[in-house]
C-alpha positions as CSV (number, residue, x, y, z in Angstrom):
1,M,-10.1,3.6,-12.4
2,A,-6.9,5.6,-12.5
3,E,-3.6,3.7,-12.4
4,I,-1.9,3.5,-9.0
5,L,1.6,5.0,-8.6
6,Q,1.2,6.6,-12.0
7,Y,2.6,10.1,-12.6
8,V,-0.3,12.7,-13.0
9,H,0.3,15.6,-15.3
10,K,-0.7,18.7,-13.3
11,D,0.7,22.0,-12.3
12,G,0.3,21.8,-8.6
13,F,2.6,23.0,-5.8
14,F,4.0,19.5,-5.2
15,H,4.8,19.2,-8.9
16,R,6.9,22.3,-9.0
17,I,9.2,21.6,-6.1
18,N,12.6,19.8,-6.6
19,P,12.7,16.0,-6.2
20,F,15.5,16.5,-3.6
21,T,12.9,18.4,-1.5
22,K,10.3,15.7,-2.0
23,I,12.8,13.0,-0.9
24,A,13.6,15.0,2.2
25,F,9.9,15.4,2.9
26,I,9.4,11.6,2.6
27,L,12.3,10.8,4.9
28,V,11.1,13.2,7.6
29,I,7.5,12.1,7.5
30,S,8.4,8.4,7.4
31,L,10.8,8.7,10.3
32,M,8.4,10.6,12.4
33,C,5.5,8.2,11.8
34,I,7.7,5.2,12.5
35,I,9.2,6.6,15.8
36,S,6.0,8.1,17.2
37,T,3.5,6.1,19.1
38,S,1.1,8.9,19.7
39,I,-2.3,8.4,18.1
40,P,-3.1,12.1,18.0
41,F,0.2,13.0,16.4
42,L,-0.2,10.3,13.7
43,A,-3.7,11.5,13.0
44,V,-2.4,15.0,12.6
45,L,0.2,13.7,10.1
46,V,-2.6,12.0,8.1
47,V,-4.7,15.2,8.0
48,A,-1.6,17.2,7.1
49,L,-0.9,15.0,4.1
50,L,-4.5,15.2,2.9
51,V,-4.3,19.0,3.2
52,I,-1.1,19.1,1.2
53,A,-2.7,16.8,-1.4
54,Y,-5.7,19.1,-1.6
55,A,-3.5,22.2,-1.9
56,S,-1.5,20.5,-4.7
57,N,-4.6,19.5,-6.6
58,L,-3.9,15.8,-6.0
59,Y,-6.6,15.0,-3.5
60,K,-8.6,12.7,-5.8
61,E,-5.6,10.8,-6.8
62,V,-4.5,10.3,-3.2
63,I,-7.8,9.1,-1.8
64,Q,-8.5,6.7,-4.7
65,Q,-6.7,4.0,-2.7
66,L,-8.9,4.7,0.4
67,K,-10.7,1.4,-0.1
68,L,-7.4,-0.5,0.2
69,V,-6.3,1.6,3.2
70,I,-9.6,0.9,5.0
71,M,-9.4,-2.8,4.3
72,M,-5.8,-3.1,5.5
73,S,-6.7,-1.0,8.6
74,V,-9.4,-3.5,9.5
75,V,-6.9,-6.3,9.0
76,F,-4.3,-4.6,11.2
77,I,-6.9,-4.1,14.0
78,V,-8.2,-7.7,13.8
79,I,-4.7,-9.1,13.9
80,T,-3.7,-7.1,17.0
81,I,-6.9,-8.0,18.8
82,I,-6.2,-11.7,18.2
83,T,-2.5,-11.8,18.7
84,M,-1.7,-9.0,21.2
85,P,-4.3,-8.9,24.0
86,N,-3.1,-6.3,26.5
87,G,-4.8,-4.0,29.0
88,A,-8.4,-3.8,30.2
89,I,-11.0,-6.0,28.4
90,I,-13.7,-4.0,26.8
91,G,-15.5,-6.8,25.1
92,H,-15.2,-10.1,23.2
93,V,-15.2,-11.1,19.5
94,I,-17.7,-13.8,20.4
95,P,-20.2,-12.5,23.0
96,A,-20.2,-14.3,26.4
97,A,-23.8,-15.2,26.0
98,V,-23.1,-17.7,23.2
99,P,-23.0,-21.2,24.6
100,F,-19.7,-23.2,24.8
101,V,-17.6,-20.7,22.8
102,G,-18.8,-17.5,24.5
103,G,-16.2,-15.0,25.7
104,F,-13.6,-16.3,23.3
105,I,-10.9,-13.8,21.9
106,P,-11.1,-10.8,24.2
107,I,-11.0,-7.3,22.8
108,T,-8.6,-5.3,25.0
109,Q,-7.8,-1.6,25.1
110,G,-4.1,-2.1,24.4
111,A,-4.8,-4.2,21.3
112,I,-7.1,-1.5,20.0
113,E,-4.5,1.2,20.6
114,I,-1.7,-0.8,18.9
115,G,-4.0,-1.5,16.0
116,L,-4.8,2.2,15.6
117,I,-1.1,3.1,15.7
118,L,-0.3,0.5,13.0
119,T,-3.3,1.7,10.9
120,L,-2.3,5.4,11.1
121,R,1.3,4.6,10.3
122,F,0.2,2.6,7.3
123,M,-2.0,5.5,6.1
124,V,0.8,8.1,6.6
125,L,3.3,6.0,4.6
126,I,0.8,5.2,1.8
127,F,-0.4,8.8,1.4
128,A,3.2,10.2,1.6
129,F,4.7,7.9,-1.0
130,Q,1.7,8.1,-3.3
131,L,1.9,11.9,-3.1
132,F,5.6,11.7,-4.0
133,L,5.3,9.3,-6.9
134,I,2.3,10.8,-8.6
135,S,3.9,14.3,-8.6
136,T,7.4,13.2,-9.8
137,Q,8.3,12.3,-13.3
138,P,10.4,9.1,-13.6
139,R,13.1,10.9,-15.5
140,D,13.4,13.5,-12.7
141,L,13.5,10.7,-10.1
142,V,16.3,9.0,-12.1
143,H,18.4,12.2,-12.3
144,T,17.9,12.9,-8.6
145,L,19.0,9.4,-7.6
146,E,22.0,9.6,-9.9
147,K,23.0,12.9,-8.2
148,C,22.8,11.0,-4.9
149,R,25.5,8.7,-6.2
150,M,23.2,5.7,-6.2
151,P,24.3,2.9,-8.6
152,I,22.5,2.9,-11.9
153,D,21.5,-0.8,-11.5
154,Y,19.6,-0.1,-8.3
155,I,18.0,3.0,-9.9
156,L,16.8,1.0,-12.8
157,M,15.4,-1.8,-10.6
158,F,13.5,0.8,-8.5
159,I,12.1,2.6,-11.5
160,I,11.1,-0.5,-13.4
161,A,9.4,-1.9,-10.3
162,L,7.4,1.3,-10.0
163,R,6.5,1.4,-13.6
164,F,5.5,-2.3,-13.7
165,I,2.7,-1.7,-11.2
166,P,0.5,0.5,-13.3
167,T,1.5,-1.4,-16.5
168,L,0.3,-4.7,-15.0
169,Q,-2.9,-3.0,-13.8
170,I,-3.7,-1.8,-17.3
171,E,-2.8,-5.1,-18.8
172,G,-4.9,-7.0,-16.3
173,K,-7.9,-4.8,-17.0
174,R,-7.5,-5.4,-20.8
175,I,-7.2,-9.1,-20.3
176,H,-10.3,-9.1,-18.1
177,E,-12.3,-7.1,-20.7
178,A,-11.1,-9.5,-23.5
179,Q,-12.3,-12.5,-21.5
180,L,-15.7,-11.0,-21.0
181,A,-15.9,-10.1,-24.7
182,R,-15.3,-13.7,-25.5
183,G,-18.2,-14.8,-23.3
184,Y,-16.4,-16.0,-20.3
185,N,-18.6,-15.9,-17.2
186,P,-16.9,-16.9,-14.0
187,G,-20.0,-16.3,-12.0
188,T,-20.9,-13.8,-9.2
189,G,-19.9,-13.6,-5.6
190,F,-16.7,-14.6,-3.9
191,L,-16.3,-17.9,-5.8
192,G,-16.8,-16.1,-9.1
193,K,-14.0,-13.7,-8.2
194,I,-11.7,-16.6,-7.4
195,R,-12.5,-18.4,-10.6
196,S,-11.8,-15.2,-12.6
197,V,-8.2,-15.0,-11.3
198,A,-6.6,-17.8,-13.3
199,P,-7.6,-16.7,-16.8
200,I,-6.2,-13.2,-16.0
201,V,-3.0,-14.2,-14.1
202,I,-1.6,-16.7,-16.6
203,P,-1.6,-14.4,-19.7
204,L,-0.6,-11.5,-17.4
205,V,2.6,-13.3,-16.3
206,S,3.3,-14.4,-19.8
207,N,3.1,-10.8,-21.1
208,A,5.2,-9.6,-18.2
209,L,8.0,-12.0,-19.1
210,L,7.9,-10.9,-22.7
211,R,8.0,-7.2,-21.6
212,S,11.0,-7.9,-19.4
213,N,13.0,-9.4,-22.4
214,V,12.2,-6.3,-24.5
215,L,13.0,-4.0,-21.6
216,G,16.4,-5.6,-21.2
217,L,17.3,-5.1,-24.9
218,T,16.1,-1.5,-24.7
219,I,18.3,-0.8,-21.7
220,D,21.3,-2.1,-23.5
221,M,20.5,-0.2,-26.7
222,R,20.2,3.1,-24.8
223,G,23.6,2.6,-23.2
224,Y,22.7,3.1,-19.5
225,R,26.1,1.7,-18.4
226,T,28.3,3.7,-20.8
227,G,30.2,6.7,-19.6
228,K,28.8,9.9,-18.2
229,R,25.3,11.0,-19.3
230,T,23.9,14.5,-19.8
231,H,20.3,15.5,-19.2
232,V,18.1,17.7,-21.3
233,R,16.2,19.1,-18.3
234,E,17.9,20.1,-15.0
235,R,15.7,20.8,-12.0
236,R,16.8,23.8,-9.9
237,F,16.0,24.8,-6.4
238,L,13.3,27.4,-6.2
239,R,12.0,29.6,-3.3
240,S,9.3,27.1,-2.6
241,D,12.0,24.4,-2.1
242,Y,13.8,26.5,0.5
243,L,10.5,27.2,2.2
244,V,9.6,23.6,2.4
245,L,13.1,22.6,3.6
246,T,12.9,25.3,6.3
247,V,9.5,24.0,7.5
248,L,10.9,20.5,7.6
249,V,13.8,21.6,9.7
250,F,11.6,23.3,12.2
251,V,9.1,20.3,12.3
252,C,12.0,17.8,12.7
253,A,13.5,19.9,15.5
254,G,10.2,20.2,17.3
255,F,9.6,16.5,17.0
256,I,13.0,15.6,18.4
257,F,12.5,18.1,21.3
258,L,9.1,16.6,22.2
259,T,10.4,13.1,21.9
260,L,13.4,13.7,24.2
261,E,11.2,15.5,26.6
262,Q,8.9,12.5,26.9
263,I,11.9,10.2,27.4
264,L,13.6,12.3,30.0
């Protein structure tokens, strides 16, 4: 399985646009999905992101986390059904025909709607940020954040956190394969998966601590806090960047107009 949040070397449309444009894209999409409570609009955002991923030749990498998204979506809907009953009752988690406990935990229309809104927001944010991260090299992201006058300490923390996710995934897979090669058999089923966690987590945490020590020494040796830095590669704005920014302005203006119209 491909690593999550790992840069993918391709020559797609989203790879060629400037990181500033991608950040603007992420901000606009995130604000719209957080503010909006319209299920059709959020569904359109999900479809639009999948279309952009397909046009950028990143469709397979974006939907590789579909299993996680579906699982979290089910969790969101179940939580809203249990904790936020609102509106007309359309059923029960436990059917009314069951003796003694029948009719417990009603399934309401409002809870389903809230669950769908949370699910679609989660999908939009996951797909948007994944599309951004897998198409942007870490060095370009660092240079862009530096130009935004962000302190280098915060930039390093952000980049290291992103890089540790695929690193830990690869390391955990190697440890698991090493345990299997040594004849370790945790068993099958749910209990087997639980028993297989400890032999992986303990060496994984130990290796992560060793990597953090080496990483700190490497940062000091490269002089990240000394004076002004120059960059070998400078990203410039292209026609595609101006086109994307223009589309974002019109989309943002249309969204604000529709939102104010609904309020007034």
